[in-house]
N, C-alpha and C positions, 0 to 999 in steps of 0.2 A: 898773583898781582903784586907788584913790587913796590917799594918805597922809593926807588928811583924813578926818574921821569920816562913815561912811555908814550909820549906824544908826537915823536917825530918819526914813526914808522906805521905801515900798514900791517895788519895782522897776518897777512900772507908770509911775513917773515917768520912766523911761528911754525909753519909746516915743516918740517925736517924728517863685561859674567848674571756600625749597625747591628743588633745581634740577630743572627740566624741560626736555624738549627743546623748542626754539623754532623756530617757523616765521617766517621774516622776509618782510615785505611792505612794500613802500614806496608810499605815497601822498602825493604832494606836493600842496599846496593853497596858497591865500592866506589872508589873515588871517581871513575871514568863513566858511572852511570847516573841516573835521577833518582830522587826519591820523593814522592809526593805523599805526605804522611798523613796530612789532614785535608778532606776536601769538603767545599761547601754544598748544599742541598741541590744548588743550581750550577753545579760544576761544568755542566755543558754550555753555560752562558759566559760570565764575566770570570776570568781567571788569568793569572800571570805565573810565569816562572823566572827565576833569577840565574843568570850566568855571571861567572865571576873569574876573574884572574888577579893574580898580584903582580904589581908593577915593580915593587922593591922589597927586598928583605932587610933594608938599611936599619941602622941602629938608632936613629933618631925620629923616624916617622914611618908610620904605615900608609901604604898606598894601595888600598883595594879599588879595583876597577870592577865595573858592573855593566850589564845589560839587563833590561827588563824586557821579558817577551810576553806577548799576548798568546798565550796557548789555549785560549777559549774560543768561543763561536761567536761572540758579539763584541763591538768595540768597547774598550775601557779607557775612562778618563783618567788621565795620570794623576790628578789632583785627588783621586780616591785611593791611590796605591801609597803603600808605605813598605819599607823593607828593613830588616835589622841584621847587622853584623856584630857579633858577640866577641867579646875579648876579656882578658884578664888585666886588671890594671897594674901598674908597676909603681910601687912606692906610694899607692893612694892619691895619685896625682890627679889634678883636674886636666882636661884635655881641651883642645881646639881644633874645630873642623875647618876644612877648606875644600873647595871645589877647584881643581886645576883646570878642567875643561870638560864640556859636555855638549854632544851634538844639540840637545834641546836647550842649552844655555845655562851657564851658571847661576844666572839670576832667577832660573825656575827651579833649582835644586836647593833644598835646605837640608841640614844635617844637624840633629840633636842628640844629646847623650842621655841614657837612662840605667837604672839599675833594675836588674831582672827581680821578679818577686821571690825566686829562690836562686841564691848565687850557688856556683860550683867551682871546682877546683880551676876550671880553665875559662870560666865565664861569671865574672862579676860585674860586668858593664856591658852596654851595647851602644852602638852608634844607629840612629833610626833615621832613615834618609825619606823624604817626602818630595813632593812637586807642588809648585804653584799653578794657578789657574791657566796661565799663559803656556805650560808644558803641552798641552793639546791632549789629543786621544790617540791611542794605538789601535788600529784595525786588527781583525784576527791574523796571526801569523807575523804581525810587525813587531820590531823591537825598536827600543829608544836609541840604539846606537851607542857609543862610548860614554860612560859616566865616570870620569876619571877623578877620583877623590883621594884625599889624604888627611890624616889626623895625627897629632903629636901632642906629648906633654907640653903643658903651658909654659913650663920652665926650660924646655927643650933638653930635658934629661933623657937617658938612654931607654930604649924600648927593647923588650924581649917578646917577639911575636910567636915564638916557637910554642908557648903555652896558651896561644889564643884559640878559642874554640872554632871560630870560623875561618881561621888562616890556614892556607895550605902553601907551602914553598913550592910544591910541584906543580901548582897552576900557573903556568906562564902563558898559556892561551885560554881564550874563552870556552867555558863548558858550563852545563847545568851543575849547579852547587846546592845540595840540600842543607848545608849548614848555614845558609842565610835564610831567613824566614820572610814571607811576604804576606801582606793582607790587602783586600779590597773591601773599602767600607768596614773596616776594623774585623772583617771574618778572614781567618787565615787560610790562604789557599795554596801555600807552598812552604816547603822546608820543615826541618825539625829543630825545635827550640832545645837549648840544654836542658837536662833531666829536670823536670818537675815544674817547668814554666808553661803557663797557659799561653793562649794565642794573643791575648792583649794584656801585657804587663803595664803597671803604671809608668808613665814617662815622666822623666824629670822635666822641669820648665827649659826652655831653649835658651838658657843663659849660662850654661857651663863652659867657661869657669864661672862660678856665682858671682853675683853682685858685690862688689867691695873687693878688699884685698889690695896688695900692692900693683898699682900700675893703672888706675882709672882715674879720668877725670870726667865728672858730669856736673853741668849747672843748668838749672832750670830759669836762671836769669830772674829770680824772685827779689827783685831790688826796687828801691822808691825813687831814685833819680842817678844822674851821672855822679854825683857826688857822694853817694851813699857810702859809708866808711867800710861797709862789707865788700864793696867792688874791689877796692884795694887790697883789703885783707884776704880776698879769694884769689888774688894774683892776677887782676885784669888791670889794664891800663886804658883810659878813654883819651885818645889822642888830642893834643892842643897845640902842638907846635906847627911851624910852616914847612912849606916844601912839598915835593912831589909825592905820588903822581898826579897829573891832571892839569888843570888850568892854571896858567902862570899867574901869580898874585893872589891866588885863592887861599883860604885859611881852613883849618880843622877845628870846627866848633864843637867841644864838649857837650855844651848845653843842648845840642840837638840830639843826642842820645837820651832817650826817655823810655819809661817802663809803665806798662798798664796791663791790666787784666783783660784777656779776651776768653770768655767762657771761663773754665776753671784753671787756666794757666795765665801766668804773667809772661808777657811777650817784650822783648827788646826791640825798639825802633830807632832806626838810623835815618835820619831826614838829611837829604843834601838839597840846597836850594841855590838860586841865582836869580838876577835881574840882567844877565848878559853882559856883566863886566866881571874881570878877574877880582876886583875888590870886593864885589858883592856875592861872590861864589863862595859857599860854605860846604865843605866835605866833612864826613863823619867816618870814624874808625875805632874800633874796639879790638884790642890784642892782649894776649898774655904778655906778662913781664918776663916770664921765665921762657928761655929757650931749651926745653927739655923733652921735646916730643919727636919721635923718629918713626920707627917702625910700628906697624900695628893698624888699628882701625880708627878713623875720624868720621864723625857723623853730625849732622845738625839738620833741623828742619827750618827751612827758609822760605819766606814769602817774597817773591819778586813782583815789580809793578812795571807794567807797560805804559802807563799814563801818570802824569803828576796829579796830585791831590787838589792842585790849584793852578791856574795860569796855563799859557800855551805849552803843547806837548812838542817833542821833536828833539830834545837835547841828546847828545851822545853821551850816554849814562853807562856806568859800570857798576853792577851789584855782585858782591862777592862772598865766598867762604874760602880760605885757603890756609896753608901752612908754609912757613918760609924762615930762611935764616939770611943773614947779612951777606952782601957781596962785598968782600974785603978789598978786591982789586979786580981789575978787568979780567974775564975769563977765569975767575977764582975756582979751582977744581972743588972747592969745599962748599960751593954754593948749592942750594937746593930750593926748590918751590914747587907746589902743587896746587893747582888753582880749580875752582869753579868760577867762572866769570860769565855774566849775564848781561847783553847789551841789547835793551829793549828797542832801541831805535838805531841800531847799527853804529858805525864808527870804525876805525882802522880799516877803512876802505869798503866796509859793509854796508849795504844799503838800508837793511832792515833788521829785526830781531834775531839774534843769534846767541847759542849758548856754547861756551869752549870749557873744556877741561884741557889743561895743560901741565905736563911734566918737564921741569927744567933742569938741566945738568948745569949750565952756566950762561952768562952773556956778557957783552961788552956795550956800554951805552953810547960811546962816540969814538970811531964810527960804528954804527949799529951793527952787531953780530950776535945771533942768538943760536944756542944749542939745546934743543927741545923736543918734544913729540907733543902732539895735541890732537884732540877728537872735538867735533863739531856738530850742532844740529840746527838748522836755519828755520826755526819756528818759534811761537810765542810759548813763553814759559811763564806767563803771568799767574800768580796764585802762588799757593803753599806746595813745596817740594821737600821730600826727604832726599838728602844729599849724603852719600857714603862713599869715603875713599878708603881703600886698604892698600898698605904698603908692607909686602913680605920679602924674603930673600930672592925672589924670582920675578916679581913684576909689581905694577902700580896699576889698580883697577879702580874705575869711577863707576858709581851707580847713580841712577836718578829714579827715584820711586819704585825701587826694587828691581829695576832692570839694567843690565849692564849697559854702559853708556860709552866706555872706551877702556881698553887695557893697553898699557905702555910698557917699553921694553925695560930690562933689568939694568941697561947702562945708564938710566936715568934715576936709580935708586939714590936716596940720600946718603951722604958720607957723615953728616954732623946733624946734632938735634936742632930743631925749629920752633918757632912760636906758632900759635894758633890765631887767626885774624878775621875779622869781618870788616868790609869798608864798602862805602859807595862815594862815587865820585865823577866828576865830568872829564872826559878826555879832552875836550876843547868847547868852545862856543860856536862852532860853524853848524852845529845841527838845528839850532834856533838862535836867531839873532836878535829877537825881540828883546826890549828893556823891561818888559812886564814881569814882575817877580813870578816865580814858580817854585814848587818844592815837590820832591820826590821821597817816597818812603820804601825802606827794605826791613823786613821785620824777621826776627829769629826767635824761634820758641825754645830751643835748647841746644846744646852742643855736649857731644861725648867723644872722649878718646879712650882708647883700650890699649895699654901698651904691648907690643910684641904678640897679639892675638889678631888673627883675621876673622871678624865676625860676619855673617851673611846679613843683608838688609832685614832679613825677619829676625835674626837674632838681636839685632840692634833694637829694633822696635820692642822686643820682649824685654831686653835690658832695661830700656828707658821706662817702659810700664811698670817694671818692678821697683824702679826708684820712686816712680810717682805714686805707686800703690803704698809703698812704705813710709810716704811723707818726706822722702829726702830730696831736698832742693838743691844741695851741693856737696860734693865729695871731691877730693883731690889727694890721690895716693900715690901719684907718679913721681918717682924719686927725682930729685934735682940732676941738672946735668952735670 
């Protein structure tokens, strides 16, 4: 969503991720064979094995790829399955997990880092991979297809994979691999852990890298009013100047940005209102004063509204969460913008509710020309939604409620830092021509940015929960641009 006018085009111009008794059995093999060292008592039932290949022996990230195979006699729900890849840390670093691609969908794959109960010379850390409920069930003999994962030091420092327990440079095609362990309902059914480690070691919280440190913005919006001094001190601006986007003659009213308790959390509310004229139309926007955000993870919990809280419905409303920098000239190569935009009553040529995610390379306002990629869903999104955007060196990925909504190409990656914004505004007054006053609310529960780290939606949720559990309402350790 941009701060330049967007009223003279249709959106079509935008088209361009238990304890059970165990029976121990040791089967020693070479690289080309399997080893099932611990079997559950009901091994004839639920069981899986892990197939592995390495995609890259690169110096800055590990790329282990996997398939989970049901080698039992009954279906296995993937949500019950976890597997661990063991490695040795380099320089005591924290690590970042990413899913590049998965047949089951990256939104259904999570990765967390943990420390074995007994560390060894080639294993003082592990990556544990799990699955969400939407990953489905594996029938006997079936496999998940590719699960293409990667992880890297959070500072992008050099990696030495040759001393990692689970790594094999020789594995360039899928085969059974016993140096990755797997459990079903916390019972190990596959693989050999590093010496001295039991089937279920304690797992670190899924917030590695840990909460805090250089490169995190978190705000729980615990403020009293739009003019609370803490808003300015925490780096936010509540817009009050005139101009686009939206209805000509409208103003941006800071007093319509309010804060109130909902349950145990304070929620920010952006109210937009109109009585059918430009002069009566009041838009709202809250944005960071600093443009210092670029690659990494952006997340917010936002409540969209399909109907006004009073007055007649039908206005062409836009409710947003986005990151953006300034367009310094038409078709500016340094421009960047990454949007969640919900239109509850349509607009831009759409007849009814639609959610867009759009990645912008650049644009020209007059005559209109846009270079972007977008994804869309034509359905109601009224209510609370968890919105996550990740930007790495390869792609831009949007998630809604833990499910991948759209993945956009590397050509749209940002070149320069951006601000973080929320706003609500009317495209025009054509959707509802009544002069009866009406007002719409967009609510925001929190915002999170983690610099240069790609987090899964599950990791985002855990990180936010950790802040709230610690009683931390605000933190900004993102370096200035």
